[in-house]
N, C-alpha and C positions, 0 to 999 in steps of 0.2 A: 373184212373182219367180221365175224359172227356178234351180233348185240348181246352183250351180258345180261343174264336173268336178273331182274329185280325182284327182290325179297323185301316185303312191306312188313313192319312189326309194329302193333301198337302195344306199347311197352308199359304197362301199368306203374305208376309212380309207387305205390306201396311196395312192388319190388326193390326198386331203387333205394329208397327211403321208408323203410317199414317203421321204424321209428327213429334212429340215426341213418345216415346214409350206410348202405351195404356194401363197402369196398371189396368184400370178397367176391359178392357177385359180380360185382362191374368187372375185376379182374377176369373172372372165367368167362364172364360174357363176352368181353373184348377179345380174348383168345379164340373162341367159338367163332365171332363174326370175322376175324381177319384170316382165320383158316379158310373160310369159303369163300372170302374174298380172292386168297390166292388159287382158289379154284374156279374161279372166273365169274363169282356173283357180286352184285352191288345191292347194298342195303340203304334202305330208308326206313328210320328208327323215330318214331313220334312217341315222345315221352310224357306220361299224364303226372295229373297232380298227387293223386293219390290222398294217402293220408294227411300229408302236409295241407293239401287244400281243402280237406275236411277241418283240420285242426284251427287254421285260418279262419274260414268260415264260420265257425262256432264261436271263436273269439270275438270276432267283430259282431255277433249277433247278441253279445253279452252288452257290448257298448252302446250299440244303435239298432236301429230297424232299417237294416239294409235292403235295397232295391235287389231285385234278382240280377240286375246288369252288374251291381256293385259285388256281388257275390261270385259272377262269373269270371270278372275282371280279375279279381284275388286269385280266383282258380286259375286264370291265364299264366298270371305271373309266379304262381306254384310250380306249374308245368315247365316254365322258363328256368326256374333255379334248377329244377331238377335236370331238364335237357342239358343246361350249361355244365352240369357237374359230368354226364355222360359225353359231352363234346370234348372238354379239356382230357377226359380219362383216354381218348384215343390218339392224343399228341401229335398234332398237325395231319394225320390221316383224313380229317373232315375239314369241310370250309370252314374259315374262321370264326363264323357267326351260326348260331342256329337257326333254321328257318320255321318263318311263322305263318307264311304265306304260301298254300302248296301250288299255287300258279307259277312260282319262279323256279320250279324244280327242274325245268328244262334248260335252264341257263347254268346248272350246275354240273361238272363233270367228275367230281371225287367218286370213289366207291363205297363211301360211307357218309351218309348225309343224316344229320341230325334235327329232328323238327319238334315243335312244341305247340303250345295253345295259340289258336288264330284271333278269333273273334267271340264274344257273347252268344249264347243259344245252342251251345254244343259242346260236346267234349272232344278230346284229342283221338276218340274211335273215329269220329266223323272225319277230323283231319286226315285220318288214314286211309278212310275212304274216298275222299277229294285226292289224296295222292296216287290211289290206284286209277280214279278216272282220269287224273293226268298222265299217267302211263301207260293206259290201256291194259293195265293188269287185273286179274280173275282172282286173285288169291292174296289173302292176310293173314299174318299170324299175330293174334291176341295173346301176351305173356300176361298171366294174373298171377294171384297169390293160392289159388285154389285149381284143384285138380281136373276138373269136370264143369260144365253146364249143369246145374241142380234145378230142380222146379222151386225150389224156395232155399232160403240161406242155409246152408249147412251147419254154419255156426249157432244158428237158432234151432235149426230142426236136424238133429243126428240123423234120422231117419228120412231126409230128403232124397228124392229120386234121383239118382245120375243120369246122365244121358251121354252115349258115345256117339250118336247121330241124331240131327235134326234138321227140319225145313225150316226155313227162316220163318214161314207161316207159325209152324209149332211154338218156336221159340218166341215170337213176337207175342203168340198167345198169353203168354205167362209173365211178361214184363210190362211196364207201365209204357204207356203210348206217348208220354210226356217227357221232356227233358227237363231235371231240375239241377241247380247249381250244387255241386258237391255229391252229386247221385253216385252210389255205389251198386252198379249191375255188371253183370259180366260184359255187356256191349250195349251202348248206349242207344235207346229207342229211334232218335234220329237217325244215326250211324246204320240202324239196323234196316230201317225203312229203306235208305238209300242203297246199301249193299244188296237188300232183296230185288229191287228194282234193278240193279245192275247185274245181277247173277253172280255177286261174289262168293267164292268159297272161303269160310274162315276157319282157321284151325287154332281153337283155344286149349292152350297148354300152360300148365304151372311152369312159371318163370325160373322157380328154384329147382326143376326136373330139366336140367338141361340135355341131359341124354335122350328126352323124349322128342326135345326141339331138334336134337341131331337126327334122330331117328327120322322125324317129318321131312326135315330137308332130304334126307337119304331115300324118301320114297317108301320107308319101312313103318311097319305097324308102330303105333306111339300111344301112349297114355294121355288122353283128352276127349275133346269133342270136336266134330266137325259140325258146320252148320253151312248147308246151302241149298 
């Protein structure tokens, strides 16, 4: 029997929980994933901490002067809470526990695997790259809450230039080279460096635009950015 194609998704936490948990998104996302599972695909979905992570980090900073590792661990547990919501939403289709160590994925046989943060020093974007490395995959989908990668934050600069195609060298030239707990960047710098070294193609798509995700999976033109 032919091996199933692995689809690796780094799912932004702010898509799952923008302010409150977005059950409407989860329902639609689940339907899309299960449709493609029925067509022979296998999904590895790594869920981020997003706004939940940043809110908790900011709260802690007002109480104490936390270490970077403290903030990272707080963010990791935020990713795990968000991931648990997604996992339970798939009602028995997934393993009974979220995956936090990418090296164990070879032991899992289910068609939908839900993962979360692993250890301090990087984001769930990096965990998605580690999953790709374990599976020898060369493509990752990043679902965020913006349509494209921009040269600067479009929320701050309405005239920020958008990109439909970028090299990793170009992308890495306008983001920070260092990771910071709670960092909000299209794809984190540590993950980007490793993805560049591995020759990964990243499709950056707005998670609210599931039609574009569907088009990408079908090999059709889509709204978003390709980095490779």
